[in-house]
C-alpha positions as CSV (number, residue, x, y, z in Angstrom):
1,M,0.0,0.0,0.0
2,E,1.2,3.5,-0.8
3,L,1.6,5.2,2.5
4,K,2.0,8.8,1.3
5,N,-0.8,11.0,2.7
6,K,-2.4,8.1,4.6
7,R,-4.1,9.3,7.8
8,I,-2.7,7.6,10.8
9,I,-3.2,7.5,14.5
10,V,-0.3,6.4,16.6
11,T,-1.0,5.9,20.3
12,G,1.9,6.4,22.7
13,G,3.5,8.3,19.9
14,S,5.4,10.9,22.0
15,D,8.0,8.6,23.4
16,G,9.8,5.3,23.0
17,I,8.7,2.9,20.2
18,G,5.8,5.2,19.2
19,R,8.0,8.2,18.6
20,H,10.3,6.1,16.3
21,I,7.3,4.8,14.4
22,C,6.0,8.3,13.9
23,L,9.3,9.5,12.6
24,T,9.7,6.6,10.2
25,L,6.1,7.2,8.9
26,A,6.8,10.9,8.6
27,A,9.7,10.1,6.3
28,V,7.3,8.6,3.7
29,G,4.9,11.6,3.8
30,T,2.0,10.4,5.9
31,R,-0.5,12.5,7.9
32,L,0.0,11.7,11.5
33,A,-2.1,12.1,14.7
34,I,0.3,11.5,17.6
35,L,-1.4,10.6,20.8
36,G,0.3,10.8,24.2
37,R,0.0,12.3,27.7
38,D,2.8,14.8,27.8
39,A,2.1,18.0,25.9
40,D,5.7,19.1,25.7
41,R,6.9,15.8,24.3
42,L,4.0,15.8,21.9
43,A,4.9,19.2,20.6
44,A,8.5,18.1,20.1
45,V,7.6,15.0,18.2
46,E,5.1,16.9,16.1
47,A,7.9,19.3,15.0
48,E,10.3,16.4,14.4
49,C,7.7,14.7,12.2
50,V,7.1,17.8,10.1
51,A,10.9,18.2,9.7
52,A,11.2,14.6,8.7
53,G,8.7,14.9,5.9
54,A,5.2,14.3,7.2
55,S,2.5,15.8,5.1
56,E,0.8,16.8,8.3
57,A,1.4,16.1,12.0
58,I,-0.8,17.0,15.0
59,G,-0.1,16.1,18.6
60,I,-3.1,15.3,20.7
61,A,-3.0,15.0,24.5
62,C,-4.9,11.9,25.3
63,D,-4.7,9.7,28.4
64,I,-5.5,6.2,27.2
65,Q,-6.9,5.5,30.7
66,N,-9.7,8.0,30.1
67,P,-12.5,6.7,27.9
68,D,-13.9,10.2,27.3
69,A,-10.4,11.4,26.2
70,I,-10.2,8.5,23.8
71,S,-13.4,9.1,22.0
72,G,-12.7,12.8,21.9
73,A,-9.3,12.3,20.4
74,V,-10.7,10.1,17.6
75,E,-13.4,12.6,16.8
76,Q,-10.7,15.3,16.7
77,V,-8.5,13.3,14.3
78,T,-11.3,12.3,11.9
79,A,-12.6,15.9,11.8
80,A,-9.1,17.3,11.1
81,F,-8.1,14.7,8.5
82,G,-11.5,14.0,7.0
83,G,-11.3,10.4,7.9
84,L,-8.8,7.7,9.0
85,D,-6.8,5.1,7.2
86,I,-4.6,3.4,9.9
87,L,-4.7,2.9,13.6
88,I,-1.5,1.8,15.3
89,N,-2.1,0.7,18.9
90,N,1.2,1.2,20.5
91,A,0.6,2.8,23.9
92,G,1.6,0.6,26.9
93,I,3.1,0.6,30.3
94,W,5.2,-1.9,32.2
95,H,5.1,-3.0,35.9
96,K,8.2,-4.0,37.7
97,T,8.6,-7.8,37.7
98,G,7.6,-9.7,40.8
99,P,4.9,-11.8,42.4
100,L,1.3,-10.7,41.9
101,D,0.8,-9.7,45.5
102,E,3.7,-7.3,45.3
103,I,2.2,-5.3,42.4
104,P,0.4,-2.2,43.8
105,P,-3.3,-2.3,43.1
106,Q,-3.3,1.1,41.4
107,L,-0.5,-0.1,39.0
108,L,-2.4,-3.3,38.3
109,Q,-5.4,-1.2,37.3
110,A,-3.4,1.3,35.2
111,T,-1.6,-1.5,33.4
112,V,-4.8,-3.3,32.4
113,Q,-6.5,0.0,31.4
114,T,-3.6,1.2,29.3
115,N,-2.5,-2.0,27.7
116,L,-5.8,-3.7,27.1
117,T,-9.0,-1.8,27.9
118,G,-7.9,1.5,26.4
119,L,-6.6,-0.3,23.3
120,M,-10.0,-1.9,22.8
121,Q,-11.8,1.4,23.5
122,I,-9.8,3.4,20.9
123,T,-10.2,0.7,18.4
124,Q,-14.0,0.7,19.0
125,A,-14.1,4.4,18.5
126,A,-11.9,4.4,15.3
127,I,-13.3,1.4,13.5
128,P,-16.3,3.1,11.8
129,A,-13.9,5.5,10.1
130,L,-11.5,2.7,9.2
131,R,-14.4,0.8,7.5
132,A,-15.3,3.9,5.5
133,N,-12.4,3.4,3.1
134,D,-10.9,0.5,1.0
135,E,-7.6,0.2,2.8
136,G,-8.2,0.5,6.5
137,I,-5.6,-1.1,8.8
138,I,-5.4,-1.8,12.6
139,L,-1.9,-2.8,13.7
140,N,-1.4,-3.7,17.4
141,V,2.1,-3.5,18.7
142,V,1.7,-6.3,21.3
143,S,4.9,-7.7,22.7
144,K,6.5,-11.1,23.0
145,S,4.6,-11.3,26.3
146,G,1.5,-11.9,24.3
147,V,2.9,-15.2,23.2
148,V,5.3,-16.4,25.9
149,A,4.5,-16.5,29.6
150,Q,7.5,-15.2,31.7
151,A,7.8,-15.2,35.5
152,G,7.1,-12.0,37.3
153,Q,5.0,-10.5,34.5
154,S,1.5,-11.7,35.6
155,V,-0.5,-8.5,35.0
156,Y,1.6,-7.3,32.0
157,T,1.4,-10.7,30.3
158,A,-2.4,-11.0,31.0
159,T,-2.9,-7.7,29.2
160,K,-0.8,-8.8,26.2
161,Y,-2.4,-12.2,26.0
162,G,-5.7,-10.3,26.0
163,V,-4.5,-8.1,23.1
164,R,-3.5,-11.1,21.2
165,G,-6.9,-12.6,21.6
166,F,-8.6,-9.3,20.7
167,T,-6.4,-9.1,17.6
168,E,-7.4,-12.6,16.4
169,V,-11.1,-12.0,16.9
170,L,-10.9,-8.6,15.1
171,K,-9.3,-10.4,12.1
172,A,-12.4,-12.6,11.9
173,D,-14.9,-9.8,12.6
174,E,-13.4,-7.5,9.9
175,E,-12.6,-10.2,7.3
176,N,-15.3,-8.9,4.9
177,T,-15.2,-5.2,5.8
178,G,-11.9,-4.3,4.1
179,V,-10.1,-3.5,7.4
180,R,-6.9,-5.5,7.7
181,V,-5.7,-6.4,11.2
182,G,-2.3,-7.4,12.4
183,G,-0.2,-7.9,15.4
184,V,3.5,-7.2,16.1
185,Y,5.1,-9.4,18.8
186,Q,8.4,-7.9,19.6
187,S,11.0,-8.9,22.2
188,G,12.6,-6.3,24.5
189,T,13.2,-2.9,23.0
190,N,15.8,-0.3,23.9
191,T,13.5,2.4,25.3
192,G,12.9,3.9,28.7
193,M,9.8,1.8,29.4
194,F,11.6,-0.4,32.0
195,S,13.4,2.4,33.8
196,K,10.1,4.3,34.2
197,A,8.9,1.3,36.2
198,G,12.1,1.2,38.3
199,E,13.4,-1.9,36.5
200,D,17.1,-2.2,35.9
201,V,17.6,-4.2,32.7
202,P,20.4,-4.4,30.1
203,N,18.6,-2.3,27.6
204,H,21.6,-2.2,25.2
205,I,21.1,-5.9,24.2
206,F,17.5,-5.3,23.1
207,T,16.1,-4.5,19.7
208,E,16.6,-0.9,18.7
209,P,13.4,1.1,18.3
210,D,14.4,2.4,14.9
211,D,14.7,-1.1,13.6
212,L,11.3,-2.0,15.0
213,A,9.8,1.0,13.4
214,D,11.2,-0.1,10.0
215,V,9.4,-3.4,10.5
216,V,6.1,-1.7,11.3
217,V,6.3,0.5,8.2
218,F,7.2,-2.6,6.1
219,V,4.1,-4.4,7.3
220,L,1.9,-1.4,6.6
221,S,3.2,-0.9,3.1
222,R,2.4,-4.5,1.9
223,P,-0.2,-4.8,-0.8
224,P,-3.7,-6.2,0.1
225,K,-2.9,-9.6,-1.4
226,L,0.3,-9.8,0.6
227,W,-0.9,-8.8,4.1
228,I,1.2,-9.9,7.0
229,H,-1.2,-10.8,9.8
230,D,1.4,-11.4,12.5
231,I,5.2,-10.9,12.9
232,R,7.5,-12.1,15.7
233,I,10.6,-10.1,16.3
234,E,13.4,-11.7,18.3
235,L,16.8,-10.5,19.5
């Protein structure tokens, strides 16, 4: 698919993997709606995307834990762009590894709302606009934790298994609507996600976010007859 001028939402686009996806998409001339919580970071990434070649870039402050903010953001994007072609569900948070009873209840709730519930809610809000064109795409950036159970990740892994199931059902539900659905199952990525949760990990051995962004853009640019439903990315 030709990506130039495609109208795209990227959640969690102001930092980490999302920022690199936005910059890589900007380089091929897309129209980007960058969703995130930090207004200053959003403004910076918006400027970076315009400089990188985006046809248009707008930063929208949206807390994915707030259903009203989610629906409002989608309405704002579709009004500004006159529709929507691609939704990239990338926003996510990490909880420090450990036994379930050591995960603070508020963090448990935030992880589920951000990684799973909010993802479903923004997809629900966006899907009518995606169905309105011939090349709608939903791409969920999931994680290896949606495929492999690892000790100490009970809540995080539960959310990612949930996104994997959600992705599989969406494929079946949208099979005849023209909306293509895919999942990206990446291993550890060299971003600040772990350090934000107070986790000390050897980030330098992980996948570089630029490389992951290249894979995402490759998946999006495939022709309809060569759609990649799922992709696993290992170290």
